[in-house]
N, C-alpha and C positions, 0 to 999 in steps of 0.2 A: 726418228723411226720407232714405233710401237713395237714391242718384243712379246711374244707369245711362248708358252712352255709346249714343247711338242710332247703331245700326251701326256705320260706320267715319267717321262725320261729324265727331267730336271734340265733338259738341252732347251736353252732359250733361242728363238729363231726371229729374225725380223718378219713384220707383218707382210712384207713384199719379198720375193724370192727371185733371183736373176735366173732365168731360163738359158740354155746353152745350145739349143738342138741345131741352130744355124751355124754354128761355128765350125768351119772346116769345109761349108758348101757355099750358103750364101754370104759368109764372112770369113775374113781372114784369121790367122791367128792373130795378128797384130790388132784386128779390129775387136776380137774378143777379148784380149788383154786390156784394151781401153775401155771396153764396157765394163768389165770387173773393177778397174780402177774406179770409173765414175760411180758405179754402184755402191761401192765400199765407202768412198766419201759423202755419198747420201745417206749413210747410215744402215745400208743391208749388209747382213752378214751371212747370208744364206745363197747357195749356188747349187742348182738342181742339174743333173746331167745322167747320161745312161751310156752303158758300153754300146749300143747300136747306134748312137748318135754320130754324124750328123743325119738329118733327114732333108727332103726336098732336093733330089731323092734320097732313098736308102740305097746304098750299094754295097757290095760286098768288099770292094777295094778301100772303101771309106770308113768301114765299121772299126769304132775305137778312136776316130781322128780327134773328136771333140775332147774325149778325156785327155789326149796327149796335149791339146792346147791348154787345157787347165793345168796340166802338170808342168807345162813350160813356165807358166806363170808363177806357179808356187816355187820352182827352181829359181827362177829370176829374182823374185821379189822377197823370199825367204818368209813369207806372211802366211804361211799355212795355219796358224793358231788364230788368225783372225776371220776364218771361214767355216761355218758348218757346211759341210760338204755332203751332198745325197747323190747317189747314183743307183742304177738298176740293172737287174739280172733279166735278160730277155727271156720270155716264156716260150712256150712250146711252138714250134711251126717256123722259127725264126732260122730260114734255111742257110743263111749266112753266117750263122753263129751255131757252133756245135752241130752242124747237120740238122738243126731244128729239133734237138733233143729237149724233152722237157725238164724243167727245174727239179733237181734231185740233190740228195746228199753226195751224189759223185759229182755233179755240175758246179754245186756251189762253191767249194775250196778252190778250184780252179779258175773259175770265174771271178773270185774275188781277187785271187793272184793276180789277173790279167788286168784288172781295174787299177789295182795298187801300183803296179809296173808304169802303166800309161800315166796314170795321176801324179807319179812321183810321191807317193806318201806312204806313210806305214798303216794308216787307218783311215776308216770311212765312218763320218757321223752318223748317216742314215742309209741303211741298205735297204733296197726295195725290190720287190718282185713286180717286172713290169706289166704282166697280165697273168691271170690264174691258167694253170695247166688245162682245168676243166673247160675253160672258155669264158665268155664274158659277154654281157648285154652291151657294152659300151662300142663307141664307134657306129652309132647307128643300127646296131644289131638288135636294139631293143624292139624293133617294129616286128620281128620275127622271132624273137628270142624263146626258147624251148630248151628247158634244163632236163627235160625227162630222159634224156639218154644217160644221165649221170649216174654214177655209181658210188652210194655214199660211203661205203667201207673204203673204195679207192681212194676217194677225196681225204677221208680223215687219214688213211694210212699216208698219204702223201704229206699231209700237214706235219703228222708225227715225224717223218723222215727229214724234212727239210728244217723243221724247228731244232730238231736235236744237232743237226749239222750246224746251225746257226748258233746254237748255244756254245759249240766248240769254238766257232771263230769269235765269239764274245770273250772266251776265256783267253783265247790267244792274243786278243787285243786289236784284231784287224777290223772289227766294227763296234759301234757303240749302241746301235738302236737299230730296230727293223721296222720297215714298212710296207704296205701294200699299194697296188695301183690298179685301176680298172676293176674294182672289186664291188661285191654286192654287200648288203647289210647281213643276209645269213652267212656269206663266206668269211666275212670279217669277225663275225662272233664265233663262229666255229675256231677260227685260228687263235682268237683270245681263250676259248675254253680248254683248247689243247694245250696251249702255253702256260695257262694257269696250272692247270692238273699235274704238269710236269716240272714246273719251275724253269720253264724256258722262255726265251725273249717274247715279251708282250708286243701286240701291234701298237706303234705309236702312232701312226698316221695313214691316210689313205690318199693316194693321188689320183684324183678323178676328174673328168671334165665339168666345169661349172663356170657359168656365165649368165648373164640376162637372157641368152638364147638357148641355154642348155640347164634346165633345173632338175635334173633327175635325181640331184642329191637331196632335194627340199622335204622329203616324206621319211621314209624308214631309214635312210642313211643319216639324216638329221638327227633322228631320235637314237640311232645308235652312236653317233658321235658324242652327243651329249651325255648320255647315261654311261658309255663305256671309256669316257675321255680319250677318244681317238681324234686326232686332230685332221681335217681336209686340207690337203695341198692342191688347190685348185689350178688345174691346167687349161689353156686355152680360154683365160678369163675375158679375152676380146673376141672370141668364137673364130679364130685364126684370120683376124684381121677385119671381120665384118663390122664389129663394132667400133672401128676407127671412122667408119663412113666412106673408106677410100673406093670402095667397091660399087658404090650407089650409082645408078643411072648408066649402068653397062661399062663403067670404068675398069681397067686392068692395068695398073701400073707396071711399067716395065722393071722386073726384078722382083716383084711382089710374089708372094706365095700363090696367088690365084693363077699368076703368069706361069708356074711351075706344076702346080696342082690344081687344075681347072675347076674341079668340083669341090676343092676344099674339103677332101674327105667325107663327102656327102653333106656338107653344110650348105652348099649353094642351092638354094630354092626360092622361088617365087615368094613364099611366105616369109622367108628369112630376110629378103630385102624389104618387105613390107613392115616387119617388126624393126628393123635397124631404122627405117624412117621414122617409126612411132617414137623411138626412144631419141632420135635426134631430135625430134620436136618438143621433146621433154627438155633435152639440154638447151635447146634454143629459147624455149620459154624463160628458162632460169638463168641465162648468161653463162651455161657451162660448157666446156669442151666435152665431147661425146665419150672420147677415149678415157678421160679422167673420171667423168662421171661412172662408167661402167666399171672401172677398177674401185673407185670409192665406194660404190654400191656393195661389191663384194666383201669390203672391209667391214660391213654393217652385219654380215651373217654371224649367228650365235656360235656356229660350229667351225668357223674357219681358223686355221692355223696359220697358213701363208698362202699367199696369191702369187703363182708363178707366171711371169711374163717375159717375153722374148722381144727383142728389137734387132733390126738390122742397121739401123743407122743410130748415131748419137743423138740426133733430132728426136727420133722416135723414144728413144731411151729417156732423154729430158722430160718428155710430155707424160710419159708412165710415171716418172719419179714424181712428178707433180702432184699426183693422185694421193701421196701419202700424207699431204697436208689438207686435203678436201673433206670437209664434214658436210653431209647432205642434210637440208633441212626436212622436217616432217612433210612439207609440201611437195619436195621433191621426190621423196618415198612414196607419197601417196599417188602421185603422178606415175612413177614407175610400175606400182603396183597395177593401176588401171590399165597402162599399157600392156603389161603381161598378161592379164586377164582378156584382152582383146587379140592377143597374139601368142598363146601359150605353144611350147614345144614346135617351132616352126620348123625343125628337121630331125 
């Protein structure tokens, strides 16, 4: 398993990261533990979670359950040092957490303490803000995105307030590094500017959606990543399961994400199925598995820090792990580029 440095932190993370958002809803604790064991055996050292998990659906009564499942694994195995652990602080509007309060110096210490208790650890390797207080163009909001209502002084003031609080947590030893999620190029560089001006924690990574079907990161964010040494942690690299091909021709497997979330968070469109068919044709032409090809393609991107994937069965997990050894030929990459030009931004 190839290792990549997380930003400028000196922390090495595996090229693939085990996602956990179904543990406690679609998966039992025992199944989550089995997935961790299998992933670590395959060379993965990186697990991503969030205080609000599990999802599908998000419910007030299950908030924090996924972190507790991971904590039980740490307690049972005593292998905390074998894992680079990332979790997230929910942003403004999450009514089931802190009554929807925005991220601030007031919420950060209590939220970290809550995660530490559930995770049964005394430190978090990568602490991420799940989405910006000011809002985001992610999750299909790019089609109507309008930042004109933002107030620059309020945004920068929030960054100063939050980073100063994070610096205190670094000094306490509760977090090692800081990351963002669902962020923009402008937002990330402002976080970096504020941090560098004050000697506070510098952004190490941005966790944004990225896949063959969602390539918003390819322009301004890509340039920012390269020039500022900020790693992309790509979530939904299989487009919520679309890029496995299992939803083609009207199929909705029992217990699948689409069976629980019919529009897949806005990803279910006619054009998405057409795009998947095009990528399936590329995979078939070259004798590849579509799932593995989609994940292996993410490995080729120059800004990639780690690819976060999730699975609800061990069979799915093993298929995904197989992508770690897959190198795509120039011919495959050319065919993928041609398919992308024919089917850009399908949702």
